[in-house]
DOZAZA-705540 format. One record per residue (C-alpha): residue in one letter; x, y, z. Coordinates in steps of 0.25 Angstrom, whole numbers, padded with zeros to 4 digits, always signed. Example, Ala and Ser with C-alpha at 12.3 -4.5 7.8 and 13.67 -1.06 7.14 Angstrom:
// residues 2
a+0049-0018+0031
s+0055-0004+0029
***
This chain:
// residues 412
m+0149-0211-0050
t+0141-0208-0039
a+0132-0194-0043
v+0130-0184-0032
t+0116-0178-0029
t+0118-0163-0023
r+0106-0159-0016
s+0098-0146-0020
t+0102-0134-0014
s+0092-0124-0020
s+0086-0115-0011
s+0072-0114-0021
p+0060-0118-0011
t+0052-0130-0015
p+0036-0126-0020
r+0034-0135-0006
q+0042-0125+0003
i+0036-0114-0006
w+0022-0120-0001
l+0026-0120+0013
r+0031-0107+0014
t+0019-0100+0007
r+0008-0108+0011
g+0007-0100+0025
l+0006-0087+0017
l-0004-0093+0006
l-0013-0098+0018
a-0013-0084+0024
v-0017-0076+0010
l-0027-0087+0008
l-0034-0085+0023
l-0031-0070+0020
v-0040-0070+0006
v-0051-0080+0013
a-0053-0072+0024
a-0054-0059+0015
i-0065-0065+0006
t-0071-0070+0018
l-0072-0056+0025
a-0078-0050+0009
a-0089-0061+0010
t-0094-0059+0024
r-0092-0044+0023
s-0098-0041+0011
g-0112-0036+0009
d-0116-0027+0018
h-0103-0020+0021
h-0098-0010+0012
g-0089-0001+0020
r-0088+0009+0030
l-0099+0021+0028
d-0106+0012+0017
p-0122+0012+0020
r-0122-0002+0015
s-0111-0008+0026
a-0117-0015+0039
d-0104-0014+0046
r-0098-0005+0057
y-0093+0005+0047
g-0104+0004+0037
s-0116+0015+0036
r-0129+0005+0033
a-0136+0008+0046
v-0137+0024+0044
a-0141+0019+0029
e-0151+0012+0033
l-0157+0021+0042
l-0156+0033+0033
k-0164+0022+0022
d-0176+0019+0033
r-0176+0035+0032
g-0180+0034+0018
v-0166+0040+0013
s-0161+0033+0003
v-0146+0028+0003
r-0137+0026-0010
v-0123+0023-0010
v-0113+0028-0020
t-0098+0026-0021
t-0096+0037-0033
l-0094+0051-0033
k-0103+0052-0047
a-0114+0044-0038
a-0112+0052-0027
t-0112+0066-0035
d-0124+0061-0043
a-0133+0058-0031
a-0130+0073-0024
a-0144+0080-0023
t-0153+0088-0015
d-0161+0074-0008
t-0147+0068-0006
t-0137+0066+0005
l-0124+0061-0002
l-0115+0055+0008
v-0100+0056+0006
t-0093+0045+0016
a-0080+0046+0011
p-0076+0060+0005
n-0062+0058+0007
l-0059+0047-0002
l-0066+0056-0011
t-0055+0062-0022
p-0055+0078-0023
h-0059+0076-0036
q-0071+0068-0031
q-0073+0079-0019
d-0075+0090-0030
v-0086+0082-0038
l-0093+0079-0025
h-0093+0093-0019
t-0097+0099-0032
a-0109+0090-0034
t-0114+0091-0018
t-0113+0106-0018
g-0128+0111-0022
t-0135+0099-0023
g-0143+0102-0009
g-0141+0088-0005
r-0131+0085+0008
t-0117+0080+0008
v-0112+0072+0019
l-0096+0070+0020
l-0090+0059+0030
a-0078+0064+0035
p-0073+0072+0025
g-0059+0076+0027
p-0049+0087+0024
t-0047+0080+0010
s-0062+0080+0006
v-0068+0094+0014
d-0062+0104+0006
t-0067+0099-0008
l-0081+0094-0002
v-0085+0105+0008
p-0076+0117+0006
g-0073+0126+0017
l-0072+0116+0027
r-0060+0110+0035
a-0059+0095+0039
e-0052+0095+0052
s-0046+0083+0061
p-0055+0072+0066
a-0061+0070+0079
p-0065+0057+0086
v-0078+0053+0082
t-0088+0053+0095
a-0100+0057+0099
r-0102+0072+0098
a-0114+0083+0101
p-0119+0089+0087
q-0117+0103+0093
c-0124+0110+0082
s-0137+0114+0077
l-0138+0103+0064
p-0151+0096+0069
a-0146+0081+0064
a-0134+0083+0072
r-0144+0090+0084
l-0152+0078+0083
a-0144+0065+0082
g-0135+0072+0094
d-0123+0066+0098
v-0115+0057+0085
e-0102+0051+0085
t-0094+0061+0077
g-0082+0067+0074
g-0070+0064+0064
i-0067+0076+0054
r-0070+0089+0059
y-0074+0101+0050
a-0072+0116+0051
t-0077+0126+0041
d-0070+0138+0035
g-0082+0146+0039
p-0089+0151+0052
s-0091+0142+0062
d-0105+0148+0062
d-0108+0146+0047
p-0124+0142+0047
d-0123+0133+0036
a-0112+0123+0043
l-0117+0115+0055
a-0106+0109+0062
c-0108+0097+0071
y-0104+0088+0081
p-0090+0097+0084
a-0077+0089+0087
d-0066+0098+0094
d-0075+0111+0088
l-0075+0105+0074
p-0088+0098+0069
s-0086+0084+0063
l-0100+0086+0057
l-0102+0097+0046
l-0115+0101+0040
l-0113+0111+0030
r-0128+0118+0024
q-0127+0123+0008
p-0141+0131+0006
a-0149+0125-0004
a-0135+0115-0007
g-0137+0104+0003
d-0127+0102+0015
t-0116+0096+0019
v-0112+0087+0029
l-0098+0083+0034
l-0097+0072+0045
g-0083+0071+0051
s-0086+0056+0055
p-0094+0046+0048
d-0093+0035+0060
f-0109+0039+0064
l-0113+0034+0050
c-0108+0019+0052
n-0117+0008+0058
d-0109+0006+0071
r-0111+0020+0076
l-0125+0024+0070
d-0132+0022+0083
h-0122+0029+0091
q-0127+0043+0097
g-0134+0050+0086
n-0127+0044+0073
a-0138+0038+0066
s-0148+0051+0069
l-0135+0060+0064
a-0132+0051+0051
l-0147+0051+0047
q-0150+0063+0048
l-0137+0068+0038
l-0139+0059+0029
g-0154+0058+0028
s-0156+0072+0026
r-0159+0069+0012
p-0168+0058+0005
h-0155+0051-0001
l-0143+0047+0005
v-0130+0045-0006
w-0119+0037+0002
y-0106+0040-0006
l-0094+0031-0003
p-0083+0034-0010
s-0077+0023-0019
l-0063+0022-0025
n-0071+0017-0036
d-0075+0029-0041
p-0070+0035-0054
s-0070+0049-0050
a-0061+0044-0039
t-0050+0043-0050
g-0052+0059-0056
g-0060+0064-0067
a-0072+0075-0068
g-0080+0066-0057
g-0078+0052-0063
r-0083+0046-0076
g-0096+0052-0075
d-0093+0066-0075
r-0083+0065-0086
s-0088+0071-0101
d-0088+0066-0113
g-0076+0077-0118
d-0067+0075-0106
a-0065+0060-0108
s-0050+0061-0105
d-0052+0064-0092
g-0058+0049-0088
e-0045+0042-0093
r-0038+0036-0082
s-0027+0027-0078
f-0027+0014-0073
l-0020+0021-0059
d-0033+0030-0059
l-0043+0019-0060
i-0036+0012-0046
p-0043+0017-0033
s-0033+0026-0024
g-0035+0016-0014
w-0028+0006-0022
l-0016+0013-0025
w-0013+0015-0011
g-0015+0001-0007
t-0005-0003-0017
l+0005+0007-0012
q+0002+0002+0003
l+0005-0013-0003
a+0018-0009-0009
l+0022-0002+0004
a+0018-0015+0012
a+0026-0025+0002
v+0039-0015+0003
l+0039-0015+0019
a+0037-0031+0017
a+0048-0031+0008
i+0058-0024+0017
w+0052-0031+0029
r+0055-0046+0021
s+0069-0040+0018
r+0072-0035+0032
r+0087-0040+0039
l+0082-0049+0050
g+0097-0045+0057
p+0111-0048+0054
l+0118-0057+0045
v+0123-0071+0054
t+0131-0082+0050
e+0125-0095+0048
r+0133-0108+0053
l+0131-0119+0042
p+0126-0132+0047
v+0137-0139+0038
a+0151-0137+0035
i+0154-0135+0021
r+0168-0138+0017
a+0175-0128+0007
s+0177-0138-0003
e+0162-0139-0004
s+0157-0125-0005
t+0168-0122-0015
e+0164-0134-0024
g+0148-0129-0021
r+0153-0117-0026
a+0160-0121-0038
r+0148-0128-0043
l+0139-0117-0043
n+0148-0109-0050
r+0151-0118-0061
r+0134-0121-0062
a+0134-0107-0064
n+0145-0108-0074
a+0152-0097-0066
r+0166-0098-0069
d+0168-0083-0067
r+0166-0083-0052
a+0173-0097-0052
a+0186-0090-0058
f+0184-0078-0049
s+0184-0085-0036
l+0195-0093-0041
r+0205-0081-0044
r+0200-0073-0032
a+0204-0084-0024
t+0217-0086-0030
r+0220-0072-0030
t+0218-0071-0013
r+0228-0083-0011
l+0238-0078-0020
a+0239-0065-0014
p+0245-0067-0001
l+0254-0077-0008
v+0260-0066-0015
g+0260-0055-0006
v+0247-0048-0011
p+0237-0041+0001
p+0224-0049-0001
q+0217-0036-0005
d+0223-0035-0016
a+0223-0051-0021
h+0214-0048-0030
s+0221-0036-0039
p+0229-0039-0051
a+0236-0027-0049
t+0242-0033-0034
l+0240-0048-0036
l+0246-0051-0049
p+0260-0044-0049
a+0263-0051-0035
l+0258-0064-0043
s+0268-0062-0054
a+0281-0057-0045
r+0277-0071-0037
l+0275-0080-0050
s+0282-0080-0063
t+0268-0080-0071
a+0264-0069-0079
g+0255-0058-0074
d+0245-0059-0086
g+0244-0074-0083
l+0241-0070-0066
h+0231-0060-0070
e+0223-0070-0081
l+0224-0080-0071
l+0219-0071-0058
f+0211-0061-0064
g+0206-0066-0077
p+0193-0068-0084
a+0185-0081-0080
p+0187-0093-0085
s+0177-0096-0098
d+0174-0111-0095
d+0177-0122-0084
t+0190-0125-0089
a+0195-0112-0088
l+0191-0110-0074
v+0196-0123-0070
r+0209-0120-0077
l+0209-0107-0070
a+0208-0115-0056
d+0220-0121-0059
q+0227-0110-0063
l+0225-0102-0051
d+0227-0114-0042
s+0241-0115-0049
l+0244-0101-0048
e+0241-0101-0032
r+0251-0115-0030
e+0261-0107-0038
v+0262-0095-0031
r+0261-0103-0017
t+0273-0110-0021
s+0283-0099-0028
***
């Protein structure tokens, strides 16, 4: 007896096929990682970020920091609110590079700490979210293009600098336009882009609508360097505040950990989500949205379904035998019996005058068969609509009985 060897029809990919399909993607990921590491290594060192006095790139501010040091002004960089407020003093200029990134609580603490110190506070491009808290009584209006503008004010620093590349956010006061304690310079569409608020014996506050003239690539344009040195070098000490997401005060609490009293230690208890910076939460939300869009794109229909011609003709007997083997391997006697009974009922219905739509209705088919044959109705119901066979022998017997019933109907 010769054994028949059947070729495996499994559709599971082999390890080699998986490697061939994914090697391109893995290579691209590897190249991205190598490029990121190389870029990080080459840009490390003096490159720190926008408006950073340690950064020598085009958007950094190392040039103005070095010029201030040459004039005898000490420049100190801080990244926490506590360090910035502790440094506020009469002989100090506090430069806040990103007041809009501060939380409302941080803005309240900063405003309280800088009021009445006698020093100078310089705010770079504060918007509506920060002006209301840091400088009450002012309004931030829509931004204007950054271009060279004339001072048009009596501020000595502005008149000495002359034309400066300013613009950005403009500011309006709720008080009279000729307020002697408010010097409005470099107007854009009748609203100033530089505003200096003087408080007798309490210092002053400078609002700059755009910080672009402090960047390395613009410092040598027009009178940018002159204005920067005069605004930031009026005191012997300059504290350069770069708000950071790692600042403990950004998550709430009375001024951060350092301002918490011993009797109110419960206020410092924070959950894990409170420790995650808001930027990471927004980044995760964007990644999730991107994943959903990618899933929708990958699951889209490319067009209507079309029939495909088979490369070879498969005989009906081979298809039947293949399906029978699958049912036998899965012990699906219930499905096999259902198919046999359904096919028999479909062929018997026209022989006894039953419409095709009623071929599978016992109330219609069984009376017609009983009138045609001498077989009892209960036996026909058990044969055509009964339960599934319990073993293979019963399934074979059911097939024989159905075949005999069909022959009997045809010959009657």
